[in-house]
Structures are given as structure tokens and as C-alpha cells.
N, C-alpha and C positions, 0 to 999 in steps of 0.2 A: 826806470825800466819796469816793464808790465810782466805779470807772471806768464809762464809758458802754459800752454793747453794741457789740461790733466794733472796740473801740479796741485790745484785746490780741488778737492773732490768732497761731495755730500754724498755718503754711502749708506744705503739701508741694508742692513744686515739681519736675515731671518733665520730663526731655528728651523730645522728639518726633523719632522717626526717620523722617523723610520728606524730600522734595525741598526744603521751606522751612525745614528744621531750622536754628536758629542759637543753640543752646544753651538757657539758661534765660531770657534775654531781659530781663536787668536788669543795671545797673552798680552796683557797690559803691562808695559815696561816702564820702569822709573830709574834714571841715572842719578848717583849720588853727587851732589854739589852742581846739578844740571836742572834748571827749571823745565817744568812742562811734563806731560804724559804722552808716552809714545806707544806704537804698536810694536809688540815683541815679535815672537815666533808664530807664523801663520801655517795651519795645517793645509796640506795639499787637497786641492778640489773641496775645500770647505766652504761655507756660507761667506765667510770673511774674504777668502780668495775671490769668490766670483762676485762679491760686492765691490771690488776694485780697492780693497786694502792692500798696502804694501808694508813690509817690514821697515821699521824706522820712521813712519808716518807720525807726525804729531798732531795729537788730538786737540781740536780747538773748541768744539761744541759737542755736547751730548743732548740729542733731542732738543736742539735749538737754544741750548743754555750753555754760556760760556763757562769753562771749568778752568780757567787760568788761575784762579785764586783758591782752588780746592786741593786738598791732600789725595794721596794715592788711594787711601781707604774710602774717602767720600766718592771719588770717581768709579771705583768698583761697585759700590752700593747703588749708585745712580744707574749703572748699566744693568745691574741685576734686576733692579726694580722695574725696568722697562718691559719686562715679559718676554715674549717669543719674538720680538723685533726691536731694533734701536737704529736711530740716525745718528751718524757720526759724521762730523765736519773735520777733514783731516787735510794735510798739506805735505808734500814730500820735504827732504832735506833740501833741495836745490830751492824750491819755492819759498821755504822758511827763511833761508838767507836773503833772498831777493826782498821779501817783505820787511825784513829787519832792517836792511840797508836803505831801502826806500820808504820806510814808514808807512807801509800799507796796512790799513786795518783790515783783518781777515774776519769775516761773519757770513752767515747765510745771506745770498742775494748780491755778492760780488758778482760783477760781470764776467769774469774768467772762471767763475764756479761750475764744475761738472757734476752732474748728477748720475749715480750709478745705483741701481736696485739688484739685490740679490734675487734669483728664482725662488719661487714658493716651495719647490721640491728639488731633490737631488737630480741632476741631468744623468741620463743613461749615457752609454758608450757612443751612441750616434749623436750625441748633442742634445737630445730632446729631454725634457723635464721628466722625471719618473714621479708619477702621481699614483698613490696606491688605490687601486680599484679592486673592490671586492668582487669576485664572479657571482653572477645570480645563483641563488640557492636553487638546487635542482628539485623538482617537485618529488615528493616521496611516492614511490611506486606502492600501491596497496596491493598487497598479495591477496589474489581472489581463491578461496578454496573452493575446489571442483567437488561438488557434491553428486554421488550418484542417486539417479533417480529411483525412488522406491516404487514398485509395482503398486497401484492402487487396488484396494481390496474390492470385490465385486459389490455393487450396490444391493442392501438388503430390502426386499419389497417390504412396504409398510404393512403393520399388522391392522386387521380390520378393527374398526372402532367398535366397541360395545355399545349398544343403545343405551342411553341414560336411564338410570332406574328412577321409577316414580317415587317422589319425596313427598310425604305427607305435608301439607301446608300446616304450619303452627297456629295454634289458637291465638285469640288476641292476648291472651295473658301469657304466651310463650310456651304452653304446654299442649302437646298434640292431644286431639279428641282420642278417646278409647275406641277400639273397634266395635262396630254395632253387631249384636248377635243376628244370625242368619235365621229368618223365619222359615219353620217347617210346616208345609201344608199337610194336613190330615188326608189319609187315603179317601177317596172318594166312594162312598158305599151307594151301590145302585138302590134306587127307591123300589121297596118290596111291599106287598100287601101282608096283612096280618096272617093269613092262611099260608102265604108262601114263606113267611118267616118261620112258622111253626113247623111246616114240612122240612125246611131246612135245618132246623135244630134237631128235629127227630132224626135226619139222616147222620147228622153229625154226633149223635149221642151215644156213647158206648154202653154196652149191655152190663148190668150189675149181676155178677156171679152169684149173689146171694139170693136173687129172685128166679135164677135159672133152674128149673126144676129137673132139667136134664142131667145136671151134674150131681154125682153122688156126694153125700154128707162128708164122706172120707177125703174126697177130692177137693172139696171145698175147703177142708181143713189144712189140707197141704199147701192151697193157693194162699190162705191166709198166713201161713207160717213163712212162706217164701217172700212176702211183702216186707 
């Protein structure tokens, strides 16, 4: 007797990184006195549920490794070490009974195996996957300060440039030459004859009061006293 369709499933379970994230969303269950590792309670709308896991499924492989001879702690460690996703080969209760009764070897690659993958993100209410998309950053508006135009001052006419002052050229040894004295020309005396010279001197000669006989002796004395 063959396995029914969907009885043997290879499920890819992924962790969602959002505000509602809670791991894979299933418990690993082990019964006392019963061999095997089983899927326990499954959270509603969790990655485990959307990956096709069902409560009571028996886990055959974890990431293509048969865990039939491992204990509960080893299986838990193997799933945690897988990171953000894990492949689980499981079979439901009915298929498990059929495989045991018919000695069917269960492993990856069996013809009746069905592959189910969990979506990368949590689906929205309309069925589409919710992907976290950050809105584009709005450009910061630069506040422009309005500045009042200040009236410009009237242009000042340029001052007339002074003519350059003459600069005495320095001497070869670096010391300026002293100013040269100005030559004074003697007054030009018109040429005169000897007779003309005597006549001019006679005119300019002042009379000697001592030789003036018209002046009295008494008056001459007063004149000398006044000198």
C-alpha cells in the first residue's frame, strides 16, 4: 500500500523578523515510552503552519539528517543551530502507520514526498506577504532666512591724488649728498670814471660840524653832548 498524497512532506520553516515574530511557531513533543520526535502545538498563522506542519507529525529528518537515533535534547539543539530556517521531513499519523506496516523507508527523495516552503515574511490579511519596506527619507527643507536689503551708501568720489614728492637720490654709499649753497651774485656797479667817482662821493659826504664856521661854539658843544 502506497502513501497518500501529502502524507510525507518536506517543509521549509523560516523565521519572520517583524514585531510579531516568535520563532518557528511550534513545539517539539516527545512521548514517554514511544520512540520518535513529534510536532506538538502549532501557533496559528505561524511559519510552521504556513510551511505545512501539522500537530502529531513525526519528524524523520532535520536538514537532510535522520534523527531517529537522537534524543530530544539533541534534536532541539540541531533545530536551533540551523539559524533562521530549517528543513523538516515529517509524516502524519496515517502515513506513519502505512510506512511501518509496509516497511517503507522514509527519507528525502521518496516519490510520494511533497515539498512545502514557508513565505519569507508574514502574509497580510489579503493573502500577500508583508515585507517591511521603509519609506524613502523625505529631503530636509532648508529654511531660507529672508534678509531685508540694506540701502547702499552713496559712492564717495575719490580724493585727488597728491603729486609724488621728489626724493633725493641716495649717494653710492647710501648717504644723501648735502644741499649745495646758493651762489649770490654781487650787485653790478656801473662803470664810472675817476672824476665821476669823486663827484659822487662828494655828494654823499656828510658835512663835519666841527669845520662848519656858521655854527657857534656853544651849539657845537651841545651837539657833541647829544652824541
